[in-house]
N, C-alpha and C positions, 0 to 999 in steps of 0.2 A: 482582603481576607483570603487565605489559602484554603483550597478545598481539593477533593479528589474527584474530579469529573471524569467522564468517559467519552471515548470516540474522538473522531476528527473534529467534530463540532465543539467539543469541550474546550478546545484551544482558541475558539474564535469569538467568544461572546462573554461579556462580563456576567450576564444573567446565567448563562450555561454553567460558568464556573461556580456560581453561587447555588444553583438549584439542582443540577444533575446529580451531584454527589449526595445530596440529601435523599434522593430517591434510591440511589444504588444500595444504600445500607438498609432501606426499608424492606424495603421488602425483605483368569487365570490361566503318547503323544496321543487319538480320537478327536472327535469333533467337539466334545464338551467334557467338563470336569465332573467327577462324581461329587456327591455331597461333601463340601469342604468344611473343615473346622472353622469356627467363627473367628479364630485368632491367629493360627499359624499360617504363614504364607505358602507352605508346600506340604501340609499334612492333611490327612483325611481321618475322619472319625470312623470310617469303615474298618473292617478287619484287615490285617496285614495281607498284602498281595494286591489290593486295589490300587489303581493308577490314576493320577490326575494328569490330564492332558491340557496343554495351553497352546495358544498360537501367538504369543506375544512377539516373537521374532519372525512373524509371517510364514511360519512353517509349524506343523504339528509336532510337538515334542513332549516327552514326559517333563513335568515341572522340575524334577531333580536333575534334568539334563540341560537346562537353560543356563548358560554362563552369565547370568545377570540376576539381580534380586527381583523376584516377582511374587506378588500376593494374588491369590485367587479366592473369590467368594462365590459360592454357588447360589442360584436362585432359590433353592430349597432352604438354605440357611437364612436367607433374607426374609422369606415369607413366614417360616416357622417362628422367627423371633421378632416379627413386625418391624424389620429394618427396611423401611421404604424410601427414606431420603438419605443422601450422603451425610447429612449432619447426624444421622443415627448411627453410622458405622465408620466414620472417618477415623475415630480413635481406636479402631481395631486393626488399622493398616499402618505398619511401621512407616514413620517418616512423613505422613500426610497431615497437612495443616488446613484448617477450615476457618474462614473469617467472614463469610457471607455467601449469598446465593448466586453470585456470578462466577464464571470460570476464572476470572482474574483474581478472585478471592481464595482460590485453591493454590497450594504450593506443596512441593515435596522437598524434603531435606533442608528446609529453611530458605530456599532460593526465592526470596521475595523482598521487596522494599516497601510493601504496602501500596496503597493508592491504586489508581485505575490506569496503570501503564499496560502494555501488551501482556497477554497471559504468559506464564512461565511453564505451563504444562499443556499438553495436547489432549483433546478428547476425541475418541474414535468410536464408531459403531461398526463392529466387525473391523474391516480394513478401510472404512470410509471416514475421512476426517470430518468432524462435526463442528459447526460454529465457525468462528473467525480466528485467524492467526494473529489478528491485531485487535486493539481495544475499540476500533471503530464499530465493530458489531456488538460489543458489550454483551456477549453471549451469556445467558443464564445456564446454570448447571441443569442438564436435562432430567436427571433423576428418573430415568425410565423405570416403570413399575416392574417388579420381578415377573409378572405374568408375561412380559415381552422377552425376558432374558433367559439365557442358560447360565451365565456367570458374569462376573466382573473381574477383569485382570488389571492390576496396577503394577507398572514397570518403573522402578525407581532409577534415577540417574539420567543424564542426557541421552537422548535417542535420536540425535540429528541425522545419522546415516540412513536409518530406515524410515523415519517419520518426519524429518524435515523441520520446518520453522516451528517455533514456540514449544519445543519439547526439551528445552534445556534443563528442566527439572525432572522430566519423566512423562509418562502417559497414563491415562485412564481409558481402558478399552471395555466397552459394553459388547458382550458376545451373545448373539442370539442362537436359537436352536434351529438346526437344519431339519427340514421335513424328512420323514422316513418313507421309503417306497415299499416297505415290506409289512408294516404293522399298522392296523387301525387302533388308535389310542385316543384317550381323552382324559381330562381332569377338570374338576370343579372345586372351587374353594369359596367359603363364605366366613366372614369374621365380624365380630363386634368388639368394641373396646370402650373404656371409659378412663378419663384422666382426672387425677386429684385436682380439686379446686376448679373443676370445669365440667364439661359435658361429655357426650358420647359420640362415637364414630362407628363406621361400618365399612366393610369392603366385600367385593364380589369379584372373583376371577374365574375364567374358564379358558380351556384350550382344547383343540381337536386336531388330530393328524389323520388324514385320509389318503391312502394309496389309490390314486385314480387308475393307474395302469401299473401293475406289479413290476417292480424293478426299473420302471421308466418315468413315471409321473407321480408326484405326490403334492398334496396341499396341506399346509399347516396354518391354522388361524388361532388367535388368542385375543382376549379382551379383558378389560377390568373397569371397575368403578370403585372409587374410594372417597370417603368423607372422613377426614381426620378430626379427632376430637379437639375442641377449642377450650382455652382456659384463661384468657386475658379479658377482663372486663374493661369497658370503655365508657367514660362519661363525656358527652359532647361538650367541648369547651365553649361553644356558642350558646347552645340552647339548654344545657344541663340534662339532656336526655340520657338515661342510663341504658346500656345494652350489655347484658351478661354474655360471656363467652363470645366476644366479638371477632376474634381472630380465626374464624372458621374458613376452611378451604375444601374444595372439591376437585377431584382429578379423575379423568377417565381417558381411555384410549385403547389401542389394539395394534395388532400386527397380522399381516397375511404374507405367507411365503409360498412360492410355487417352485418346486424342483423339477427340472426336466433333464432326462438322460436319453437323448435321441439315439446315441450309440454308446457302446460300453466305455469308451475312453473320454467322453465329453459330458460334463455336468454343468448345468446352468441353473442358478438360483436367483429368482426375482423376489424382492422383498419390499414391503411398504409398511412404515410405522407412523402412526399418528397418536399424539398425546396432547391433552388439553388440561389447563389448570385455571381455576377461578378462586380468588380469595376476596374476603371482605375485611378491611381494616388489618393492621399489622400486629404482630406479637412483640413489637419493640417496646422496651421499658426505659424510662428516663432515670438515669442514675444520679445519686446525690452529688458526686464529685469524681474526679479522675482517680481517686484512691478509695472512695467509698462506693461500692457497687450495690448498695441497697437502693431500692426504688424510692423516688421522691414522694410517692404516695404511701400511706400507712399500709395498705394492702399491696404486697409485692407484685401481685398479678393484676394490678389495676392501673390504667392510664387515663389521662385527660387529653383527648384530642378530638378534632372534628370527626364525627361519624361519617361513614360513606366514602371510604377511600378504597375502592375496588381495584383489583389488579387481575390481569389475565395474561396468560402466556400459552404458546403453542409450539410444538415441535413436530416436524414432518421429515422423515428420512426415507428416501427411495434409493434402491441399489439394484444393480445387476452384476452378478459374479459368474464368470465362466472359467472353468478349469479343464484344460485339454492335456491329457496324459499321452505323450508320444514315446513312452518307454524311458529312455535315458534323459529326456527333457520334458519338463512340465511347463505349460504356458498358462498364466493366470491373468485375467482381465477383471478389474474392479471399477465399475462406473457408479458414481454416487451423486445425488442431489439432495440437499437438505435446506430447510427453512426454519428459523427460530424467530419468534416474535414475542415481545412482551409490552404491555401497555399498563403501567402502574399510575395511580393517582397519588399525589402527595399534597397534604394540607400545608400551605405556606402563609396562612393568615397571620401567625405571630411574627413573621419576618416582614411581610409587605403590606399587611392590612392597614396599619396606621398611616403609612406613606401614601398608598393609593387611595385610602379613604378620603383624603383631602380633595381629590379630583373626581371621585365617583360617589356621589350621594347614594346612600342606601346600600353601600358595599358591606357584605357580611362575611364572606369567605373568599379566600384566594387559593385556587388549586393549580397544580401544574401536571399535565400529562407528559410523560417522558417516554415516548414510544421508541422502541428499539426493534429493528428488523434486519436480519441478515440472511442472505441466501448464498449457497456455495455449491458449485459443480466441480467434481473432481474425476479424473481418469488416471488409472494406474495400469500399466502393462508390464509384467515381469516374466522372465524365464528363469528356471531353476533346474538344477540337476545334481546328481550325486554319483560317486564312484568310490572304489576302495582307496583312492588317493586323495580326493577332495570333494567337497560340496560347494556349490556356487549359486549365486543369484545375481541377476542383472535386470534392472528395471528403469522405466521412465515414468514421470509423474507430471500431470498438469492440473492446476486448480485456478478457479476464478471466483472471487467473492464480491458480492454487492451488498453493502451495508448502509444503513441510514439511521441516524438518531434525530427524531423529530420532537420538538418541545412546543407545547401550546399552553399559555397562561389563561386560566378561566376565572373571570370575576363573577361572583354569584351574590344575589341578594338573600334576604332572610328566608324567603319562600323557596329558594333553590333554583330560581330562574337565572338564566345567563344575562349578565349585563354587557360584557365586552370580552374580546380576546385581544388585548393590546400587544401581545408579543407572540410571534411564531418564528421558530428557528428550525433549520434542517441542516444535516451534515452528511449528504450522500458520499460514498467513497467506493473505490474499486481496488481490489488487490489481486494481482496475477502472479502465479509462480510456475516455473517450468524447471524440472530437475531430472537428472540422471543419477542413478545410484547403483552400487554393487557391493557384494561381499563374497569372500572366498575363505573357506575353512579347509586348511590342509591337514591331513592325517599324517603327522610326522612319524609316529611310532604307535604301537598298540596302546590305546588309551590317551595318547598325547595329541592334542589338536592346537592349531593356531588360526584364529580368525582375524582377517583384516578387511576393512571396508572403507568406502568413501562416497560422498554425495556432493555433486556440484549443482547449485541452484541459481536461478536468476529470477528476481521478483521486481515488479513495478507497482507503484501506487499512484492513484489519482484521487485527490480529496477536494471536495467542493463544500463551501460553507455559505449559507444564505441566512439572513436575519431580516425579518419584517416587523417593524414597530409602528404603532399608530398613535396619534394624539400626544398627550403628555408623556406617554411611555417612551417617546423618543428622547426626552430630556432625562429620563431616569435610567433607561437601559441602552441608550445609544441609538443612532440613526440606522435605517435599513442599509444593508451592505451585502456584498457577494465577493467571494475569493475562491481561487482554484490553485492547487499546488500539486506538483508531481515529484516523484523520487524513484530511484531504482538502486539495486545493489546485487552482487553476485557472490554469495558466501560459499565456502567449502567446509564440509564437516567430515570427520573420519573416526575410526575406531581401530584398536588393536587389542585382541583378547586371547591369550593362551589359556588352555584348560587341560587338566589331567584327570582322567577317571582312574582313581586308585583301584577301585573295583567297579563293577557294573553300576552299583547303586551309590557310590561315594565319589564326589568330584571336588577338586579345588580349582580355582580359576583366578585370573587377574584381568583387569579391564582398564584401559585408558581410552577415553572417548570425549568428544566435545559436542557442544550444541549452541544454538543461537536463537534469538527472536528478532524479528525484522525491525529495521529503523523506520523512519517516517518523516513527515513534514510538520511544521508549525505555522501558525498565522504570521503574516508579515507585520511586525510591530517593532518599535524601538526597543532595543535591549533583548530581543528574542531571536535565537538562532533559527535560520530558515529551515534547517533539517536536523535530525538527530540520527545517530548511527545504531546499527545492531549491537547488542551486547553479547558477550561470549562466556561460556564456562568450559573448563577442562576438568574431567572427573578421573581421579586415580583410585582404583578399588581393588581389593582382594577379598575372596570369599570362599566358603566351603559349604557344601550342602549334600544331603544324601539320606539314606535309610539304612539302618544297621540293626543288629540283634534280631534278624529274621523279620524285619518290618515293625518291630516294637518301638523303635525310636527313630523319628524323623527330625532333622535339624537343618537350619539355614543360618549361616553367619556371614556377615559382610562388614568390612571396615573400609571407610572411604574418606577422601578429601576432595572437595570441589573448589577450584579457584575461579572467581568471577571477576571479570574486568569490563570497563566501559558501562557500568550499571546505568540503566535507564531510570531517570528520576523525574518527578513532576514538580515543577516550581511555578512561581507566579511573577509576572512582569509588573512594572511600576503602574501600568494602567489596568491592573486587575485581570489580565488574561493568563490563564494557565497554559503551560507549554511543557514539552518533554525535552530533556537534555541528557547528556551522558556525563558521568563523573564517578570517581572513587572506585575502590576495589573492595572485595569481600571474599571470605572463604567460609566453607561449611565443612566440618569434619565430624565423624561420628562412628558409632558401632551399632549394628542392628542384629539382634539375635532372636530367632524364633524356633519353636520345636513342638513336637507332640510325642508323648510317651504313652504306651498302651500296656500298663502293668498287669492287667487282668482281662479276662474275656468280656468284651462289650464295653470296656471303659477306656476313656482317652482323656489325658490331662494335657492341655495345650496352652502355650503362652508365648509372649514375645516381650522384649524390652528394647528400648531405643534410647541411645544417648546422642544428642546432636548439639554441637557447639557452632553456631552460625553467627559470625561477627564481621563488622567492617574491619578491613586491614588498612584502610586509608580514610581520612575524614571526608565527609561530604563537602563539596565545594560551596563556598559562601555565595550569597546573592550578589548580583551585579546590577548596575544601572537603576538603583532605587527599588528593585523588586524584592521578593522574599524567596526563601529556599528552605528545604528540609535541613534539619540540624542533626548531625551525627558525628561523633568523634571516633577515632581509631579505638577498636575494642568494644564499641557499642554493639549489642545484640541486634540481629535482624528481626523484623516484626513477626509475631504470631508463632514463633518457634519455641517450643518447650525444650529445655535441656534434657528432661527425662520423661518418657512415657512408658507405660507397661500395660499388659493385658494377661489375664490368666483365666482359663475356663476348664470346667469339668463336664464331660458328656458320658452318660451311662445308659446302655441299652440292656434290657433284660427280657427274657421270655416269661410271659405271665400265664401262659396256657397254650393249648392247641390252637394254632392260628392267630395268637394274640401276642403282641410285644409292647413293651413300655419303654419310655425314655425319660431322662432327667438331665437338665443342664443348668449350670451356673456360670456366669461370666462377670468378672470384675475388671473394669478399665480405669486406669489412672492417667490423668493428664496433668503435667506439671505446670508451674507458673510460666506465663508467656508474656513477653513485652508487647505493648501495643504499637501503633504506627509511630514513626519519628515525629517529634514536634516540628512546628514551623517557626521560622524566625519571627513571625508576627504574633506568636502565642503570647498571651498576656503574662506579665511577670508573676512568678509564683506557680504557674501551671507546671505539673509534673507529667512526665511520660507515663502512660498507663502501664501497669503490671497486673495482668489478669490473674486472679487467684487459682491455685491448683484445685483439683477436685477428683473425686472417685465416683464411679457409677456402677451399681450392682444390678444385674439382670438375672432373672431365673425363668425357667420354663419346664414343662412336663407334658408328656403326650402318651397316647395309647393308639396303636395301629393294628389293623387287621390285615392278615396276609392277603385277603381278598382285595385290598386297595383302599380301604376307608380308614380315616384317622381323625383324631381330635387333639389339638395342642392348646395349652393354656400358657400364658406368659405374663410376666410383670417386668417392665422396664423402669429403671430408676426406682427400685423397690424401696429404698430408704427415703425417697422423696427429697433428694438434695436440691437446693436452689443454687445452682452453679452457673457462672457466666460462660456462655458459649462463645460470644465475641462481643467486643465493645468498640464504639466509634466516637471520636471527638473531633474529627476533621483536623488532625494534626495539632490539636490544642487550640483551635480557633472557634469551636462551638461547644455548647454544653454536652456532656457525655450521655450517650444512650447505647442500647444494645439489646441482646437477647439472652434469656436464660435457657438452659436445657429444659425440655418438657418435664413437667412434674411426673410423679408416679403414674404410669399407664398400665392398666391391666386389661387383658383381652383373651379371647378364645377364637381359634381358627378350626373350622371343619373342612375336611378335604376328602375327595373321592377320586380314584383313578379307575379307568376301565380300558 
């Protein structure tokens, strides 16, 4: 049976290949941007003249000066509209696809083949790389609460020169707020919400900035607690116990940042972020078939599974950033350490209960814990400078990751007591990367620039796999074993990007750049290649962006083609071990258009539209030596990529009286049909590749604010209560389909005060 397992250990155990995948589905130049429009990647709902500043290219720039496609979402936008998870706002970002809560389930511009191969986009917190560059860490999407953030920047297209491995599709960058050494400020927020067909939720956020020594030392702290409303009922498949609104989750955390300026030209920022998530039961629904996405239960928001499948995850990010301004040269050091960990439980009684029940009298339930833990240390040192002739940057980077996937099978009796743990597996791994990079931007003529850059990297991997089985489990899952594998490679990435400022606020550019994700090792078994190589993309792009009509019209247009070679694929050997191999080619081409028009005072109409055609240009290779493989012909579309997506929103601000203002907003997002994962050659006859239906989502909001700093906002997300499929899973056609709907209509109110 072919499945999408994760990490080094996924390729080393028959049980891992069967179980781990079941778990994985269950579950935006200043220091910050002004309030950004919810849909346009370079527009603001503020009056003309306001400027959005981003740091996507590791330097502060006006968003309309970045010769690359960038989307910026401010923390204010996220909180006012209750957009707290990436699944809430991914469809407002051109080119971003979402198919699950792991980083490898995110993709940009269609660059994915599905499955649990290495991630195709990189996640950063400020300039600190978060999570793992490989699938061994199986990193969850951090979904940092807006209380911790200033904004989110999404940079589309390969970014291998500045950001290294696993950024062949682009990057998602969470940007935090720097402490202020001049102003004492604070903010509090409280909210409540309710979801159709379900229960209630609440949230509380707070932040405080304290200048401890004026112009020299400042402390900023923020924290939050959030309980999201639940709407999926669960009837226990063993006992018949009914639990309404079972898919509830709680999340809390905070950040503390200390800014030190011992001398005028040196700034040091120390930051610590901690976030925790606890869930009970999942919101996954079993579908009737690969083509019928109605729930198998009469109630679409009802499931029949064993109750008590908790999951917990944690994210910790610690960083030290030092900037030394030497006049013509600026020296920047960024040191980071982060840990992410998740421990989900999955009910596997329906799969293994009957088989194991023969050997374990009194067996009632079979659970699997699939613990993922990854730590990463990184150090970057770069020098940069500028003159009338050129701007330049030169840097070095070092990173080491330690990851482990640990699986434990739990056999329980009817009273919930543990009978045995017949299977324990672990897959610790280490990934090291050392790189040097640089960019030079020559100012060839007034308004005409040429940027070139390159990055040389060397990485090494060490993967260990251990399996411990006891008793009869040895005959079912194999005997205890241990294996160790090593690999290394030295990739080079580059970029060339000319740009021309027709006016100060209008620019056209072209960009040719490449990117890669690391290769790795497989288990030593018959018919399985010992290693697999990195895959590569080359992106050809032309774009135009700017602000015209005295700031009343902002626009951003990009046209691209990405050529992808040596694609990493997950196949299965004859003895049921999953492994990664290289094969086939693909390309993605498309057009991305976004803009904001401000036709009257206080009003802004923003929108974007994206056309993406991501297909195989070479058939996927067939299985060898009795194994199985993904099936894809030339011209077949890549997974999870809609040909057309669009977004349009209206924001209106009005003065209601002395010291009082009001706001009204409407947003409509359209997501087109998306193909599911490729089928596997083991899929039963008659199974069809999934095609997820298109859907639209309407959100509205309104608010009243006092100039004194207090405000109240009401919102309704999915106002029409659409029951749309967010994503679906059928393990490449080898298991019954299941997935997740978008949340039903959610209505809430947010109270906020600033001082």
